[in-house]
Backbone as a chain_set.jsonl record, in Angstrom:
{"seq": "MTPLEVIMAKRAHLERLANQGGADGEQDVVLANEHWIARPKGLALRRLIDVLAGTGVHIKASSFDALAVPPDLDVSDISALCARLSEITFIEIKTANQPRVKAGFDGFFFALTENEIAAADALGARHRVALYNKISGEILLTSVPEIVARAKSSTWQLSVQL", "coords": {"N": [[-5.728, 22.047, -29.309], [-5.382, 24.864, -27.216], [-2.449, 26.783, -26.271], [-2.66, 27.381, -23.503], [-4.517, 25.465, -22.653], [-3.002, 23.173, -23.078], [-0.986, 23.531, -21.175], [-2.523, 23.481, -18.805], [-3.564, 20.889, -18.953], [-1.2, 19.446, -18.776], [-0.352, 20.154, -16.188], [-2.418, 19.006, -14.663], [-1.942, 16.353, -15.274], [0.648, 16.004, -14.156], [0.076, 16.47, -11.439], [-1.536, 14.275, -10.899], [0.277, 12.214, -11.212], [2.15, 12.719, -9.291], [4.293, 11.697, -6.73], [3.879, 12.437, -4.101], [1.136, 12.624, -3.881], [0.303, 9.963, -3.657], [1.48, 9.355, -1.192], [0.075, 11.107, 0.46], [-2.439, 9.959, 0.223], [-1.972, 7.518, 1.466], [-1.609, 8.367, 4.11], [-4.173, 9.392, 4.62], [-5.747, 7.033, 4.549], [-4.647, 5.508, 6.623], [-5.239, 7.158, 8.803], [-7.985, 6.964, 8.737], [-8.569, 4.488, 9.723], [-8.862, 3.015, 12.705], [-7.129, 1.147, 14.07], [-4.84, 1.086, 12.586], [-1.459, 1.762, 11.715], [1.108, 3.842, 10.371], [3.776, 2.547, 8.354], [6.437, 1.566, 10.377], [9.498, 3.365, 11.13], [13.088, 3.494, 10.797], [14.837, 2.037, 13.541], [12.657, 0.651, 14.689], [11.328, -0.365, 12.435], [13.353, -2.01, 11.383], [13.573, -3.883, 13.463], [11.024, -5.073, 13.328], [11.089, -6.284, 10.748], [13.211, -8.037, 11.194], [12.208, -9.689, 13.285], [10.083, -10.867, 11.943], [11.535, -12.215, 9.951], [12.783, -14.047, 11.584], [10.801, -15.898, 11.922], [10.811, -17.189, 9.595], [9.728, -15.793, 7.505], [10.436, -13.699, 4.946], [10.542, -10.475, 3.916], [10.663, -7.4, 2.059], [11.263, -4.168, 3.407], [10.024, -2.161, 2.019], [7.725, -3.256, 1.02], [5.238, -2.846, 2.079], [2.869, -0.443, 3.386], [1.539, 0.188, 5.706], [0.428, -0.958, 8.953], [-1.919, -3.115, 10.44], [-2.712, -3.277, 13.672], [-3.052, -4.8, 16.962], [-4.867, -2.944, 19.469], [-3.353, -2.379, 21.793], [-0.688, -2.861, 21.25], [2.754, -2.209, 21.259], [4.784, -1.401, 18.811], [7.454, -0.862, 18.874], [8.529, -2.369, 20.838], [10.364, -5.137, 21.165], [9.901, -7.642, 22.393], [7.136, -7.667, 22.634], [6.463, -7.588, 19.935], [7.443, -10.089, 19.112], [5.778, -11.791, 20.566], [3.25, -11.188, 19.563], [3.186, -11.164, 16.827], [1.69, -12.648, 14.964], [-0.74, -11.397, 15.011], [-0.585, -9.124, 13.557], [-1.3, -7.352, 10.622], [-0.054, -6.756, 7.432], [-0.134, -4.036, 5.297], [-0.559, -2.888, 2.05], [-0.981, 0.131, 0.364], [-2.864, 1.54, -2.199], [-3.478, 4.338, -4.069], [-6.061, 6.022, -5.723], [-6.635, 8.781, -7.767], [-7.997, 9.695, -9.915], [-10.65, 10.921, -11.896], [-11.861, 9.032, -13.576], [-11.974, 6.625, -12.251], [-14.234, 4.361, -11.051], [-16.968, 3.586, -8.756], [-16.268, 0.864, -6.609], [-13.859, 0.548, -7.751], [-13.56, 0.095, -10.481], [-11.832, 0.613, -13.469], [-9.495, 1.478, -12.308], [-6.112, 1.816, -12.599], [-3.077, 0.531, -11.702], [0.145, -0.262, -10.25], [1.625, -3.265, -9.074], [4.378, -4.086, -7.24], [7.207, -6.312, -7.596], [8.234, -6.882, -5.061], [6.007, -6.345, -3.43], [4.205, -8.296, -4.314], [5.649, -10.598, -3.656], [5.713, -10.292, -0.859], [2.988, -10.527, -0.283], [2.603, -13.17, -1.0], [4.327, -14.487, 0.811], [3.28, -13.728, 3.298], [0.603, -14.419, 3.217], [-2.67, -14.567, 4.454], [-2.119, -12.537, 6.178], [-1.448, -10.312, 4.784], [-2.674, -7.51, 3.148], [-4.265, -5.474, 0.655], [-5.063, -2.165, 0.428], [-7.246, -0.378, -1.399], [-7.703, 2.919, -2.284], [-9.843, 5.535, -3.002], [-9.245, 8.69, -3.582], [-10.864, 10.77, -4.389], [-13.593, 10.007, -4.02], [-13.489, 8.933, -1.508], [-13.799, 6.269, -1.014], [-12.811, 3.108, 0.288], [-11.359, 0.014, -0.268], [-10.672, -3.04, 1.025], [-8.604, -5.563, 0.097], [-6.922, -8.292, -1.568], [-3.787, -9.412, -3.021], [-4.125, -11.825, -4.609], [-6.948, -11.609, -5.061], [-7.058, -9.222, -6.492], [-5.581, -9.878, -8.805], [-7.228, -11.886, -9.831], [-9.423, -10.377, -10.493], [-8.534, -8.571, -12.374], [-8.745, -6.853, -15.456], [-6.896, -6.451, -17.36], [-3.329, -6.731, -17.759], [-0.061, -5.399, -17.548], [3.231, -6.076, -17.924], [6.312, -4.921, -16.6], [9.697, -3.7, -16.459], [11.369, -2.131, -13.991], [13.949, 0.127, -13.472], [16.825, 1.452, -11.765], [19.252, 3.824, -12.267]], "CA": [[-5.695, 22.635, -27.978], [-4.648, 26.123, -27.103], [-1.286, 26.633, -25.385], [-3.111, 27.383, -22.112], [-5.12, 24.153, -22.401], [-1.903, 22.211, -22.991], [-0.355, 23.749, -19.863], [-3.443, 23.01, -17.766], [-3.613, 19.435, -19.046], [0.088, 18.958, -18.264], [-0.384, 20.32, -14.73], [-3.315, 17.981, -14.123], [-1.228, 15.084, -15.418], [1.719, 15.972, -13.162], [-0.535, 16.319, -10.11], [-2.0, 12.9, -10.786], [1.424, 11.311, -11.129], [3.06, 13.117, -8.219], [4.474, 10.703, -5.672], [3.317, 12.969, -2.864], [-0.288, 12.303, -3.876], [0.176, 8.623, -3.099], [1.816, 9.425, 0.235], [-1.066, 11.741, 1.123], [-3.496, 8.959, 0.262], [-1.608, 6.558, 2.513], [-1.911, 9.007, 5.402], [-5.627, 9.458, 4.748], [-6.273, 5.706, 4.836], [-4.195, 5.138, 7.968], [-6.021, 7.945, 9.765], [-9.391, 6.534, 8.689], [-8.681, 3.165, 10.33], [-8.469, 3.197, 14.104], [-6.044, 0.287, 14.531], [-3.76, 1.067, 11.609], [-0.371, 2.713, 11.899], [2.006, 3.93, 9.221], [4.956, 1.679, 8.446], [7.442, 2.135, 11.284], [10.733, 3.838, 10.505], [14.325, 3.302, 11.54], [15.072, 0.848, 14.343], [11.4, -0.093, 14.86], [11.109, -1.107, 11.183], [14.376, -3.066, 11.32], [13.18, -4.922, 14.425], [9.855, -5.771, 12.785], [11.544, -7.123, 9.636], [14.04, -9.095, 11.777], [11.325, -10.615, 14.001], [9.379, -11.604, 10.894], [12.511, -13.127, 9.346], [13.007, -15.117, 12.553], [9.733, -16.9, 11.765], [10.945, -17.756, 8.259], [9.074, -14.937, 6.511], [11.371, -12.656, 4.521], [9.952, -9.473, 3.027], [11.359, -6.115, 2.004], [10.605, -3.108, 4.182], [9.24, -1.329, 1.095], [6.62, -4.031, 0.448], [3.987, -2.5, 2.733], [2.78, 0.965, 3.775], [0.908, 0.35, 7.018], [0.175, -2.166, 9.73], [-3.107, -3.192, 11.288], [-2.167, -3.841, 14.908], [-3.941, -4.782, 18.121], [-4.848, -1.596, 20.031], [-2.396, -2.175, 22.873], [0.637, -3.325, 20.85], [3.822, -1.231, 21.045], [5.617, -2.027, 17.784], [8.869, -0.631, 19.145], [8.899, -3.334, 21.881], [10.684, -6.372, 20.45], [9.263, -8.814, 23.015], [5.718, -7.596, 22.253], [6.41, -7.988, 18.521], [7.626, -11.544, 19.032], [4.614, -12.467, 21.142], [1.971, -10.898, 18.898], [3.418, -10.993, 15.391], [0.616, -13.267, 14.18], [-1.908, -10.514, 15.049], [-0.288, -7.948, 12.737], [-1.557, -7.462, 9.183], [0.766, -5.846, 6.637], [-1.062, -3.452, 4.327], [-0.083, -2.054, 0.947], [-2.04, 1.086, 0.026], [-2.847, 2.068, -3.568], [-4.36, 5.502, -4.095], [-6.599, 6.49, -7.003], [-7.078, 10.176, -7.723], [-8.474, 10.041, -11.244], [-12.111, 10.893, -11.99], [-12.329, 7.877, -14.347], [-12.115, 5.454, -11.374], [-15.646, 4.262, -10.649], [-17.256, 2.885, -7.505], [-15.771, -0.502, -6.69], [-12.531, 0.686, -8.353], [-13.509, -0.182, -11.911], [-11.055, 1.612, -14.192], [-8.294, 1.846, -11.556], [-4.893, 1.236, -13.159], [-1.979, 0.751, -10.762], [1.187, -1.272, -10.318], [2.05, -4.054, -7.92], [5.789, -4.39, -7.433], [7.644, -7.675, -7.299], [8.345, -7.0, -3.602], [4.645, -6.404, -2.875], [3.654, -9.608, -4.654], [6.378, -11.576, -2.842], [5.244, -10.14, 0.523], [1.639, -11.102, -0.227], [2.769, -14.621, -1.051], [4.978, -14.943, 2.043], [2.445, -13.442, 4.469], [-0.729, -15.012, 3.065], [-3.81, -13.786, 4.951], [-1.637, -11.391, 6.965], [-1.124, -9.218, 3.859], [-3.857, -6.97, 2.483], [-4.086, -4.284, -0.175], [-6.15, -1.205, 0.598], [-7.444, 0.528, -2.53], [-8.296, 4.15, -1.749], [-10.23, 6.531, -3.994], [-9.079, 9.988, -2.93], [-11.96, 11.652, -4.793], [-14.861, 9.598, -3.395], [-13.259, 8.492, -0.135], [-14.034, 4.831, -0.909], [-11.694, 2.234, 0.617], [-11.655, -1.402, -0.457], [-9.613, -3.904, 1.532], [-8.578, -6.723, -0.771], [-5.648, -9.01, -1.535], [-3.159, -9.543, -4.332], [-4.843, -12.823, -5.431], [-8.255, -11.081, -5.473], [-6.8, -8.209, -7.521], [-5.185, -10.58, -10.03], [-8.419, -12.568, -10.351], [-10.373, -9.372, -10.973], [-7.896, -7.714, -13.377], [-9.212, -6.922, -16.84], [-5.684, -6.504, -18.161], [-2.101, -6.508, -17.008], [1.087, -5.031, -18.35], [4.441, -6.328, -17.151], [7.362, -3.955, -16.898], [10.925, -3.78, -15.698], [11.742, -0.822, -13.493], [15.39, 0.146, -13.164], [17.383, 2.689, -11.236], [20.641, 3.975, -12.722]], "C": [[-4.916, 23.946, -28.02], [-3.438, 25.902, -26.204], [-1.676, 26.592, -23.894], [-3.743, 26.039, -21.734], [-4.053, 23.07, -22.27], [-1.223, 22.318, -21.619], [-1.243, 23.201, -18.747], [-3.532, 21.48, -17.765], [-2.328, 18.823, -18.484], [0.142, 19.067, -16.752], [-1.257, 19.255, -14.075], [-2.639, 16.615, -14.171], [-0.126, 14.96, -14.367], [1.177, 15.808, -11.747], [-0.963, 14.878, -9.883], [-0.836, 11.948, -10.574], [2.353, 11.622, -9.96], [3.105, 12.068, -7.118], [3.853, 11.175, -4.369], [1.827, 12.673, -2.764], [-0.542, 10.929, -3.295], [0.458, 8.618, -1.61], [0.689, 10.077, 1.023], [-2.228, 10.759, 1.261], [-3.23, 7.924, 1.34], [-1.951, 7.12, 3.885], [-3.416, 9.059, 5.643], [-6.205, 8.11, 5.18], [-5.872, 5.269, 6.244], [-5.02, 5.881, 9.022], [-7.48, 7.507, 9.825], [-9.624, 5.188, 9.381], [-8.047, 3.181, 11.721], [-7.25, 2.383, 14.531], [-4.924, 0.132, 13.508], [-2.717, 2.089, 11.999], [0.456, 2.734, 10.621], [3.18, 2.979, 9.438], [5.966, 2.322, 9.391], [8.684, 2.566, 10.509], [11.925, 3.436, 11.375], [14.42, 1.97, 12.26], [13.809, 0.002, 14.516], [11.095, -0.914, 13.61], [12.095, -2.264, 11.079], [14.015, -4.213, 12.252], [12.007, -5.744, 13.893], [10.273, -6.734, 11.681], [12.374, -8.292, 10.175], [13.195, -10.129, 12.514], [10.566, -11.468, 12.994], [10.311, -12.633, 10.246], [12.807, -14.302, 10.278], [11.946, -16.198, 12.502], [9.784, -17.556, 10.38], [10.281, -16.955, 7.162], [10.002, -13.763, 6.193], [10.681, -11.732, 3.527], [10.821, -8.225, 3.059], [10.564, -5.077, 2.789], [9.706, -2.25, 3.3], [8.002, -2.038, 0.56], [5.282, -3.79, 1.138], [4.053, -1.048, 3.196], [2.268, 1.172, 5.191], [0.779, -1.014, 7.686], [-1.165, -2.036, 10.421], [-2.64, -3.943, 12.526], [-3.221, -3.879, 16.007], [-3.808, -3.433, 18.83], [-3.776, -1.354, 21.09], [-0.973, -2.622, 22.523], [1.586, -2.152, 20.623], [4.799, -1.858, 20.06], [7.105, -1.766, 17.984], [9.404, -1.588, 20.218], [9.108, -4.698, 21.23], [10.027, -7.602, 21.074], [7.77, -8.836, 22.69], [5.54, -8.01, 20.794], [6.508, -9.501, 18.389], [6.372, -12.276, 19.49], [3.356, -12.309, 20.298], [2.09, -10.702, 17.392], [2.276, -11.544, 14.546], [-0.649, -12.41, 14.144], [-1.735, -9.258, 14.184], [-0.588, -8.253, 11.271], [-0.763, -6.373, 8.471], [-0.085, -5.35, 5.478], [-0.324, -2.588, 3.309], [-1.244, -1.158, 0.546], [-1.821, 1.608, -1.392], [-3.903, 3.157, -3.65], [-4.761, 5.87, -5.516], [-7.022, 7.944, -6.833], [-7.539, 10.651, -9.101], [-10.003, 9.954, -11.279], [-12.659, 9.678, -12.738], [-12.517, 6.632, -13.485], [-13.523, 5.451, -10.797], [-15.773, 3.581, -9.281], [-16.827, 1.421, -7.656], [-14.416, -0.596, -7.352], [-12.44, 0.193, -9.78], [-12.757, 0.957, -12.584], [-9.788, 2.041, -13.47], [-7.108, 1.08, -12.135], [-3.765, 1.554, -12.2], [-0.993, -0.402, -10.898], [1.334, -1.993, -8.989], [3.504, -4.418, -8.176], [6.078, -5.851, -7.132], [7.731, -7.882, -5.781], [6.974, -7.086, -2.932], [4.004, -7.766, -3.126], [4.329, -10.689, -3.814], [5.928, -11.508, -1.382], [3.856, -10.75, 0.681], [1.713, -12.626, -0.208], [3.33, -15.155, 0.269], [4.074, -14.801, 3.27], [1.052, -14.063, 4.395], [-1.819, -14.071, 3.561], [-3.387, -12.587, 5.792], [-1.17, -10.237, 6.079], [-2.408, -8.784, 3.161], [-3.438, -5.772, 1.643], [-5.31, -3.405, 0.043], [-6.173, -0.304, -0.631], [-8.202, 1.73, -1.991], [-8.58, 5.114, -2.879], [-10.236, 7.882, -3.292], [-10.226, 10.945, -3.26], [-13.249, 11.296, -4.05], [-14.714, 9.222, -1.921], [-13.452, 6.99, 0.055], [-12.733, 4.091, -0.599], [-12.155, 0.798, 0.432], [-10.45, -2.193, 0.035], [-9.683, -5.219, 0.774], [-7.231, -7.421, -0.634], [-5.067, -9.072, -2.941], [-3.856, -10.629, -5.165], [-6.218, -12.333, -5.904], [-8.099, -10.046, -6.58], [-6.466, -8.888, -8.847], [-6.387, -11.275, -10.66], [-9.397, -11.59, -10.987], [-9.836, -8.544, -12.147], [-8.456, -7.949, -14.773], [-8.041, -6.974, -17.805], [-4.486, -6.353, -17.236], [-0.992, -6.202, -17.988], [2.316, -5.229, -17.484], [5.5, -5.338, -17.57], [8.59, -4.265, -16.056], [11.269, -2.367, -15.288], [13.202, -0.87, -13.076], [15.766, 1.483, -12.545], [18.835, 2.736, -11.664], [21.408, 4.866, -11.771]], "O": [[-3.94, 24.099, -28.753], [-3.403, 24.931, -25.449], [-1.079, 25.845, -23.12], [-3.531, 25.537, -20.631], [-4.182, 22.159, -21.452], [-0.926, 21.304, -20.988], [-0.753, 22.526, -17.842], [-3.572, 20.856, -16.705], [-2.369, 17.802, -17.798], [0.638, 18.155, -16.092], [-0.882, 18.673, -13.058], [-2.746, 15.822, -13.236], [0.014, 13.905, -13.749], [1.76, 15.082, -10.941], [-0.773, 14.33, -8.797], [-0.959, 10.975, -9.83], [3.261, 10.84, -9.677], [2.067, 11.613, -6.638], [3.344, 10.356, -3.604], [1.311, 12.489, -1.662], [-1.487, 10.738, -2.53], [-0.242, 7.953, -0.846], [0.38, 9.647, 2.134], [-2.912, 10.73, 2.283], [-4.147, 7.5, 2.045], [-2.521, 6.421, 4.723], [-3.877, 8.797, 6.754], [-7.051, 8.051, 6.071], [-6.693, 4.714, 6.975], [-5.445, 5.29, 10.015], [-8.135, 7.665, 10.856], [-10.771, 4.799, 9.599], [-6.835, 3.345, 11.865], [-6.415, 2.884, 15.284], [-4.156, -0.828, 13.554], [-3.036, 3.147, 12.543], [0.492, 1.751, 9.88], [3.527, 2.653, 10.574], [6.314, 3.492, 9.226], [8.881, 2.165, 9.362], [11.768, 3.083, 12.544], [14.131, 0.917, 11.693], [13.88, -1.226, 14.493], [10.644, -2.054, 13.724], [11.71, -3.378, 10.725], [14.134, -5.38, 11.88], [12.005, -6.97, 13.999], [9.85, -7.889, 11.682], [12.261, -9.412, 9.676], [13.44, -11.328, 12.382], [10.428, -12.676, 13.188], [9.921, -13.779, 10.02], [13.053, -15.418, 9.819], [12.169, -17.305, 12.991], [8.926, -18.368, 10.033], [10.265, -17.381, 6.007], [10.31, -12.944, 7.059], [10.286, -12.151, 2.439], [11.614, -8.029, 3.979], [9.334, -5.118, 2.821], [8.732, -1.673, 3.783], [7.292, -1.478, -0.275], [4.295, -4.455, 0.821], [5.135, -0.489, 3.377], [2.53, 2.205, 5.807], [0.99, -2.061, 7.073], [-1.508, -0.969, 10.929], [-2.225, -5.1, 12.445], [-4.169, -3.093, 15.995], [-2.733, -2.834, 18.796], [-3.336, -0.217, 21.263], [-0.136, -2.749, 23.417], [1.265, -1.217, 19.89], [5.561, -2.752, 20.429], [7.932, -2.393, 17.323], [10.607, -1.61, 20.477], [8.151, -5.338, 20.795], [9.632, -8.516, 20.351], [7.199, -9.908, 22.49], [4.579, -8.701, 20.455], [5.747, -10.119, 17.644], [5.956, -13.259, 18.877], [2.489, -13.183, 20.305], [1.196, -10.14, 16.76], [1.933, -10.962, 13.517], [-1.54, -12.664, 13.333], [-2.643, -8.431, 14.097], [-0.178, -9.289, 10.748], [-0.8, -5.208, 8.865], [-0.688, -6.146, 4.759], [0.431, -1.683, 3.665], [-2.371, -1.632, 0.401], [-0.729, 2.06, -1.737], [-5.073, 2.93, -3.341], [-3.915, 6.012, -6.398], [-7.692, 8.29, -5.861], [-7.482, 11.84, -9.417], [-10.581, 9.008, -10.744], [-13.823, 9.326, -12.548], [-13.15, 5.673, -13.927], [-13.949, 6.405, -10.144], [-14.797, 3.07, -8.733], [-17.009, 0.82, -8.715], [-13.871, -1.69, -7.504], [-11.343, -0.103, -10.253], [-13.012, 2.128, -12.304], [-9.063, 2.896, -13.978], [-7.102, -0.15, -12.158], [-3.513, 2.724, -11.91], [-1.266, -1.391, -11.578], [1.185, -1.399, -7.921], [3.827, -4.994, -9.214], [5.281, -6.535, -6.489], [7.346, -8.937, -5.276], [6.806, -7.827, -1.964], [3.34, -8.318, -2.249], [3.662, -11.596, -3.315], [5.776, -12.543, -0.734], [3.583, -11.419, 1.678], [0.968, -13.284, 0.519], [2.852, -16.168, 0.782], [4.096, -15.643, 4.167], [0.393, -14.214, 5.423], [-1.888, -12.916, 3.141], [-4.205, -11.716, 6.087], [-0.561, -9.287, 6.572], [-3.145, -9.621, 2.64], [-2.406, -5.147, 1.884], [-6.447, -3.845, -0.134], [-5.227, 0.445, -0.874], [-9.224, 1.579, -1.322], [-7.677, 5.477, -3.633], [-11.132, 8.175, -2.501], [-10.52, 11.844, -2.472], [-13.921, 12.177, -3.514], [-15.696, 9.196, -1.179], [-13.288, 6.484, 1.166], [-11.682, 4.41, -1.155], [-13.218, 0.412, 0.918], [-9.342, -2.035, -0.477], [-10.703, -5.908, 0.805], [-6.488, -7.166, 0.314], [-5.761, -8.819, -3.925], [-4.158, -10.381, -6.332], [-6.611, -12.615, -7.036], [-8.913, -9.995, -7.502], [-7.004, -8.519, -9.89], [-6.549, -11.257, -11.88], [-10.119, -11.946, -11.919], [-10.612, -7.885, -12.839], [-8.62, -9.087, -15.213], [-8.165, -7.473, -18.923], [-4.607, -5.91, -16.094], [-0.99, -6.689, -19.119], [2.432, -4.616, -16.422], [5.589, -4.958, -18.738], [8.52, -4.999, -15.07], [11.443, -1.496, -16.139], [13.633, -1.807, -12.403], [15.114, 2.503, -12.772], [19.576, 1.778, -11.442], [22.595, 5.116, -11.981]]}, "num_chains": 1, "name": "protein.A"}
């Protein structure tokens, strides 16, 4: 490879790995679904996690990216959350932006965190994973058990923060 080709390949690699790309994909998917909202922030998120914990379901705030909510639900209203919690679906969004990802998401390599897997287990049918192909626009709503059953390979890792 020429030095210019190395630079271009490195730029393409960095763009693909950029965290902002995933966040942009999350926004795209939320906007494409009429009754989805981005994960609440601040006090609204704390209230949601607390109301959920009050039902015996304990998840981390980082274990989902969006919520599918009834059209008239105000997630900042704690009494509305308590009354309609069973109607809320917690959604983790995984974004593919590589040309090698085929229709149906064949070839998509991504990670599921321990917190995401635990949330899927705790929430059952109220947890979904939205796979989003940023290149084709395809969205597949699935679940952690369906992903694991479909996986051609898996690689376990330990992620640490120092």
